[in-house]
N, C-alpha and C positions, 0 to 999 in steps of 0.2 A: 514753458508748462515742462513736467514731468513727463517721462516716460512711462507709459502702464504696462507692468510687466504681467503678464497672464496668470490669473491662477492656477497651481498644481492639482492636476486630477487624480486626487488620492485615491488606494485601492477600495473598494468595497468592503465593509467589515464582514471579520469575517471567513475573506477571503484570501491567501496569502500566496506571496512569489517563493521560488522553489530557484534561491539565486543561485552563479555557476560554484560558490564555495561550500555548499550542502549537496550539490546534486550525485557526487562522488556515493556519497549514502545509501542514497536512494538507490542509484544504479547498482552496489553491491546487492542492496536486500535484493530487486529484481532480479537480480541474476540467478541469486542464492533461489529463490522460489521457483521461477522459472525452472532451474536442475530437478529441483526435486518433484516439483508436479509431474514433469517427463517424465522420469524414476518411476514414478507411481501411475503413469499411466494417464495422465489426464490430459485431454487437447485445449489449447486456447482458442476461444470464441472472443467474438467481437460486436456489441449490442448499442445501440441510439446511446444518446444520453434523454432523449426526451422522448414522450411515448406518449398515447391518450388517459388522460387524467383517469379515465372509468377503468384502465386496468390495475393502478395501484390503489383503489377505491374498493374493487372488488378482491384484491390480493391481499394487502394488507389490513382491510378492515377500515371502516369509517367513521369507528369509535374509538379507535389506536391516536395516541399523540402524532404519531408521523403524517397521517392521513389530516387530520383537526384542524393541526398548530402549525407544521414546520413545511408542507410542501412549496414549491415553487409552482405556481399555474399561473397560467394565461390566456389570453382568448389569440389565436392565432387570424391574421386574413382572410382565414374562410371560414374562421366562426368556429373552428373549433376547440374543443379545451383542453392544451397539451400542460405536461410537465415535466422539469428535468428529474430524470430518478432520481429518488432518496435514497433508495436501494437498488442491487441487481438481480435478485432472485427472478420479480418476477417478468424482466425484459428474457432473462434467458427462457424461462418455461415460456414464454409469448414466443420469440422464434424458433425455439421445436418445435409449438404448435403449429405457427403457421407456413415452415417450411417441410412440415411432415413429415419431423423427425424422430415421434415417437412408436403406435403400432406395435408397440412389444419389444421396442429395441432397445439396448440399454447403453447410457451417456457418462464418459467423465470429462468432465470441464471446468474450465478456469476461466476468467476475466480481469483485468485490473481496468482503471480508471476510476473516474471524478463521481462523486456524489453530492447529491444536494440537498441541504434540512436549513432551515432559516430556525435557529436555535440560538441561546444565548452565546456565543464564543467564549470560550475559556479556554484553560490549559487539557488538552488532548482534544478538543470538542472545535469544532472548525464550519461555514457555513458551506462551505464546496472544502471536502474532504476525501482522500483516495483512500481506496480498499481491492485489496485481492478476495476474490469472493470466487470459492470451489464449491461444486454440485456434484452429486452423482444419483443417477437418475436412474429408477427399473428396479433397482434391487430394495427388497422390503424388509431384510431383516438385521440384525442387530453388526453383523462382520464387518458391514460395508460403514455403520455408523463407528465402528472402533479404527477400521484404519483410517478414517477422516482425520479419529483425533492421532493416530497415534503418528499421521503425516505432519500433522501442527507440531506433536511434542517434537519430532525429529528436523522441521521447521528452528525451532528454538534453539536444538545442540547445536545444528548447521549454524547458525549466524552467532550462538556462544552469547545467548542472553539467559542469563539467568533469573530465578527469582519467579519463574512464573505458575499458578496455582491453578487445574484444574478442578472446576464444580459443574457437576452434573446432575439433572433430574430429570424424570419422566413426567409428560402432561397427561398421558394414557389418551383417548379416543377421544372426538367430540362430544361422544354421549356421556362418559364418564367424566371428563369435563365441567358437562352442562350440569350435573348430579352435585357435581363438588361445588360447582358457583350456586346452588341454592343453599348448602348450606355455610359458606364463605357470607352472601350475601345477609344470611340469618345473623350472622356471628357482629358483621359489621355494621347492621342496622340497630342494633341493641349497642354498639358504639358510639354512634354517627355523633353525639357531642364532643370525641374526642378525634376527630377527622379533620386535617387542616383543607383545606379549601381545594387543594390539586385531586386530594384524596376524594373528597365528596363530591369531585364533578366525574374520576372515575369511577365511582359506585353506580351511578347512574347507567356508565354506557362500557365500562372495561374492568368489574371489580377485580380480576386477577392482579388488574399492575396495581393495586393497592399496594401489592407485597413488594412491590418495587421499589418502595418509595425511601428515598434516602432522606428525609427529613428526622433527627436524631430524636425529635419528640413521640413520632410515631412509632417506634421500633419494638416499644414494650407491648403495645397492641399489638403489632403482627405477629411478636414472638406466641401470642396467646390464639392465634388465628387456626383453624381447624388447617391439618394437611394433606396435602393435592394427594402425595402417595399415600397415604390413610384410607385413598376414594379410588384408587387406581380398578381395572378392568382386569381378570385374570389374564388377556392372552399379552397388554401391556405391564404389568410384571414381569410378566415370564422373560419376556424380551430386556427390559432395563436389568434383571440379575442377571442375565447372558453377558450384556454390554459391560458392565461390570467385572464379570469375571472373564473375561478378553480383555479387558485392562489391566488384569491385577496379573494374565499369562502374559504381558511383553513388557511390562513392568511399569505400565504408567498411571502413576500416582494421582488418587483424585480423592475430591470429596464431596459427598451427597449433600447439596443443598434443593432443600424440599420448599424453599422459597423461591426458587430460580425460574420466570415463567415466562421471560421475553418478553417484547413488546410488539411481535405484529402476531397477526390473530392466525397466521398460516400453519402455523406450528403445531405436532402432534407428537406424540410421545419422546425421544429424547430429545432433550437441550443440553447447550453445554457453552460455558463459558472457561474460558485464559484469562485472568485477572491480577494484577499487579497491585503494589502498595506503594509504588513510585510515582503515579499519574494524577496525584489526589483523588478528588467523587470521580473524576472517570478516570474509572482503574479495569475497565474491562477492552483488553486488547484486541482478542478474538471471540466472535460467537458467533452460534449454531445451532442447528438441529434438525430436527422429522418434520416433512409437508408434504406427508402421502394424501392430502386429500385439495393440493391447491392445484395438479396440471388439470384435474374433472372440473373444479370451478372455473376454471377458465375457461373450459370450452372444448378440452382436449382428451385422448382416452384416461380411463382412470391408470395411474402410474405412481406407484412409490419413488418419494423421493430424498434426500437428503443435502446438506451443507453447511457453509461457514462465508464467515468474512470479517475480514482481517483490520484494523487499520493502520494502515499505512505511517500516517504520522505517527502514531500512539508508537511502534514499531522503532521508525525510526529514531526518536528521544530514547527509547529505554539501549538503543546500539552506541546512539552519544554518551550516554550514562556511562555504558560501559564500557568506554575507551575498545568499542569496535570502528569504529571510522576507516577507511581504506585511505592508504596514504595515498597523498594529490599525485596525480599524473602532471609528469615534467616534458617538455620537448625534451630529446638529445642532443641534438644540434641545434645552434641557434645561426642565422647566416645572416652578415655583419653588413651591409652595402654602402658606397657612397662614388660619386661620381656622374651623376644624372641622369636623364633618360637611358643610355649606350649600357651602363654598371648595372642599369636594373635590368634588362631587358637579357641582359646575360644569367644575371643571379637566378629570374625566374626560370630559365630554360635550363640551367645547372639544378637546381632545386626539382623542378620536376623530374628531372632525369632520374637523380639520386632518389624522388620518391619512387619508382620505377622499379629499378636495378633492387634499393632496399626497402622493402617492406615494412620491415620489421624494427626499421628505427625513425624515428617522429620528428622532424624537421619543422621549426618557425623559421619562416623568411620575414623579417624586418621590413614593414611594409609603413607608409605612412612618413620616410624620410628621417632626417634628425643625422647629426652629427655623431663621430666616433663615440665622443666620449656618453652623448645621449642613449644611444644604442647599445653600448656595454652595458649600460646602466640596465637597461632593459633584459638583456642579456643575460645579466645574474640575474634579475630577479624573475626571470622565465623557471629557474631550476635547472636549465641545461647544462651538460657537461663539459660543452665542446663550441667552442663557437668556428664558424666559416669566417673569412673576409675576404671580400671581394671590392677592390677601389681600385682608382684608375692607375697605379701604378701595380697591381695584381694584373687590369687587364693588358695594360702594353705588355710586360714580362709573360706573361699567358699561366701564372699561376691562380693558386686560390692560398691564401693566409692561413693556418691552424693553430688554433691557441686555445688551449684546456684551460675552462674556467675554475679548476678546482684549484689551483694551483698558481705560482707568479713563473715559472721557469721561461718566461717571455712566449715567443710566438714561433712554429716551422713553416716549414713552406714547400709544397709537394704542386707537380705540375699537375695540369687539371685533368691533363688524359690519364692520369695516374691514381687521381681523387678515389674512385671506387674502392680498389682493393685499399689505396693508402686510409680509406676511412675509416675500415675497423679497426686497423692497428690503433690509431690514432683514440677512437672514439674508446677501444680498452682500454686506453692507456689512463685518459681522463676521467675516465668511471673509475678506476682504480687507488686514483690520487686521492691521499688524503681530504676533507670537506676544513678548510682554514677554520680555528677558534675550536674542533672539536679533537 
């Protein structure tokens, strides 16, 4: 009889692994973001990936695509309806309220983590995707809107990501938006036969989202729709004009896009997106806006707020295409061991001592056995500049062999007791040696 081979378990569609060969770019991006956010006075906050479903229904809006079609929702063993977070703002607001951190206080916060939406996977869109979320709570004016946008522009500059374009718009207040909505519905009803199925569905629950349709056949109809910017209340218009003046003052180019509405119900006044033409239909890299009514809507004190979220996977793709991936990290020294358990004990003792004495030097100890030839192949593949050799002969003589891996001049030896000072000179020479074939 044949041996049954267990069927391999495949990853869930739209949920991807980040492999060691890719993680360096992620860590580079995260380090740049952390440094910049700290420089702007933002503090990190970490909130759960699971919240009560009601939080997202109340915050995002029941008629949005996110709540209506995309959330991962389940009933737990206690009978509660829970949801994997589709975005971070609602959870951060919940944390501020439930921990008593409002009451007139101001906060500048950010978080990094995975979000979950059951969408059709495609380039730049995943069902588990990572975001950096940045929120400024307690400031009502356009100055904080402008600073947040300037922060994002500086991040692209620091990362060396070219070609991102900023689009801005104002959604006004909920009252002015309701007045505009009536004009928009009247227009769309008059052309209802030209709406695709998705837009007909949105017309009943969230008509502003019709303006966000990516269907090419809908674009001429959308261009003829009334403009939200023509129905702004005076305060929202003044807020938007001052924001634009501040962006010009700090040299951040922008384009006013009157069709930019965003997909979540909690936005008011300022909305913005950074877009790229290099990721297909999913071209928004960073999106955000003001949500002055959300905190009160969720039971907190009425508090103005603004924020943005940026998609990590899309930024990583831009870094790769721009050639901004960091060099791989290699060990400095690879330790080759032969001679049984006694040699391995001696090697482990030596390497741990050296790691304490030389914390700036990266050591990789050969584990798992192998003859000298196999170990030197591993040493070469590791990218180390230097090999230390500890075998039976070296143990008997009380020395360690030192071999530069970047030339063929052979190996030199030095006593164990002199290894720490001798290692620095040997490593410096090995690093300076030319790489064969270059």
